[in-house]
Structures are given as C-alpha cells and as structure tokens.
N, C-alpha and C positions, 0 to 999 in steps of 0.2 A: 664360547669357552665352557669346558666341563671338566671337573675332576672325576678320575676314576681310579679306585684303589683295588688291589688284589684281595684285600681283606679290610674291613672297617673296624676290626678289633686288633689291637696290637699290645704286646706286653712291654712293660718298662724294660729299657736297655736294648729292645729290638729296633729294626728299621721299618718304617712305614714306606711301602712301595706302591707305586701306581704310575698314572700318566696324567698329564694335563693336556687335553685335546683342544686345539685351536682351529676354528674354521673361519678364515678371513673373508670379509665382504668388501674390502677395499685395500689399497696400497698404504702401508704405514711403516714407520720405524719404531722399534722399542728400545729403551735404554737398558732394561733388564726384564727378565721373566723370573718371578719368584713365587714362593708360597709363604703365607703368614699363618704360623701355628701358635696357639695360645692355650694355656691351662689357667682357668679362673676358679677360685673358691669363693663361695658365698656362704656366710654363716650368720645365724641369729645370735646376738649377744645382748647381755643386760648392761646398760650404761646408766650412770646417774645424770639426769637431765634436770636443769634448774627450771622450776615452774614459778613464774612471776606472781601468779595469783595466790599460790600457797606460801610463797617466799621461802622456799626450801627445795633441795634436790630430791627428786623421786626416781625410783628405778623404772627403766622403760626398755622394752625389747626393740632393738634396732638391727637392721641387716647391714653387715659389713662385707665389702668385696675386695678381694686382693688378687692380683695377677701373680700366680705362682711361677709360671714359665711363659716366656714369649720369645720367638725367634722368626727371622725373615730370611730363610736360606734361599740364595739365588740358585736358579735352575740353569739359566744361561745368561750371557752378557747381552750386548746390543745385537739385535736381529732385524732383518728386513722381511716383512710379509707382503705377498702379492695377492691381488684380488682373486678369490677362488681357491687359494692355497689351503690345504688341510695338513696340520702338523701335530704329531704326538710327541710330547716332551717328557722324558722319564722322570720320575720322582723317587728319591731314595733319602728319607729324612730319619735320623736317629732320634728316638724318644729317650731322654736321659734316664738312666737307671734310678737316680735319686729323686726323681719327680714323684708326684702323687697320682695314684690310679683314679679312674672315674669312680665317683661315689654320689649316692643320693640318699640322704637321711632326713630325720625330722628337723634337725637344727642346722645341717650344713649340706652343701652340694658342691662337688668338684666336676667341672666339665672341661673337655678338650675340644677345640674347634680348629678348622683349617680352611683356607681359601687360596685360590690361585690369583695372581696378579700380573697383568701386562702393564709395565710402566711406560707411558708414552709422554714425551716432552710436549709442553704446550697445551695439554688438555688433560682431563681427569683420567686416572688410571682405570683400566677395564678390569673388573674382578668377576670371579665366579660366585656362585651361591656359596655361603658358608656351610660347611659340612661338619657335623658333630661326630667325633670319634669315640670309640670305646677303648680306653687304655686300662689294661688289667695288670695285676701283680704277676711277676714271673712265675712259671710253673715250677714244680719240685725238681724236674730234670734240669731246668736252667739255673737253679740255685747252686751255690757253691758246694762242692763235694767235701764232706767232712772225712778227715783221715783219722784212723785209730792209731794212737801212739802207745807203744809198749815200752816201759822202762823197767829196769831192774832196781829193786829197792833192797839195800843192804841193811840188815837188822843187826843191832848189837845189844848185849845184855846190859841192864842197868846195874851199876856197882852196888846199890843198896838193896833193891827188891828182886834183882836177877830177872825181871821181866824184860821182854824184848821190845826194842824201840828203833825207829828209823834213825839211821846214823846222822841225818841232817838236822834232827831236833836238838834243842839245847836243854829241854826240860823233859823228864820222863813222863809219858802220859799215864802211867800206872800209879806212881807214888808222888809225882810232883817234884822230885829231887833234881837239882841242877846236875847236868852231865859233867863228868870229870874226864880229862883226857888221859 
C-alpha cells in the first residue's frame, strides 16, 4: 500500500487529492478502506509543579500535546481483493478552513499527518506509512472579497453654532449641544 498525492501542500479550506494504491499479495475481504488524518499541536508551557524536597511549587517547563483535528474519512465500503490485484482508490479530503496551518516555532509546533488504512476483520488493519502534510493559510485570492460600500450622508446645520453635522447624530460634534428636532 502507498499514498500518493497530487500536491503535499494544501491550503486551509481546500481539498487534499490523491490516490491510495493497493497491490494485493493474497485474497482477502476489507470492511472499509479509509484515511486517518490528524492535526497535532505541541507547545512548551510553564506549570507550577510541587517539589517535595523544597515543600513548595516551582515553575517548570513542560510539553503539552493536543489533537486539534482528527478524522477518519471512508474511501470505500467493504471490498474484495484478489491475489495479484492492483487497485488505485481516489482520495478527496477537505481540510477545514477553521483549522490551524502547519507551524514550527521555538515554543510550539503544529503538524498534519495522514495514513491509509485497510480494515480487515479478524486481524490487524494494514496501514501505509504516515505522511506529513504541509497545510498553509489560504492565499489572498482565496480570501473573502471585500466590497466597497458607498452611502450618502445627509448633513444638517446645528441650531446653535450653525456648523454642519450628520443627521443621525444626537449631539453636535462642533459645539456639543443636543440636537433639536
């Protein structure tokens, strides 16, 4: 089994596309064929840890790990493979727009990984090597297009200073007097 992608770099909100190539060396039945994709963040944080020798808490740097995103999208349902059969299964997985892009810094790291899985009853699942992906922030063209809004502002004179003010204001910006109707 081998994963192959058209591009190993994908933007948030886009689809990861490729194939899972399977070359069978025996006859077997699968319950499902899927991918397992995961985004993990590792960060160094300072925590107060109790030291029994000192009889007090002291600050200590520890590494915390959290799974930001995890999914197991099915590529096919139950299938039969014959000895010598070679099959390419298409992959089209959406990377959520609200997820985190790949990042590596001094105190934290965000990584995306994916692997292919053949689920077989009665024995361990057959998996591909885990592949690391580069997930990037969307490009400027993919970002939302900002519209320019033009509105007409009606100006009226203040009763006290005769300065012009927006008709939606309740207090004159020039003299501070309350607007009268």
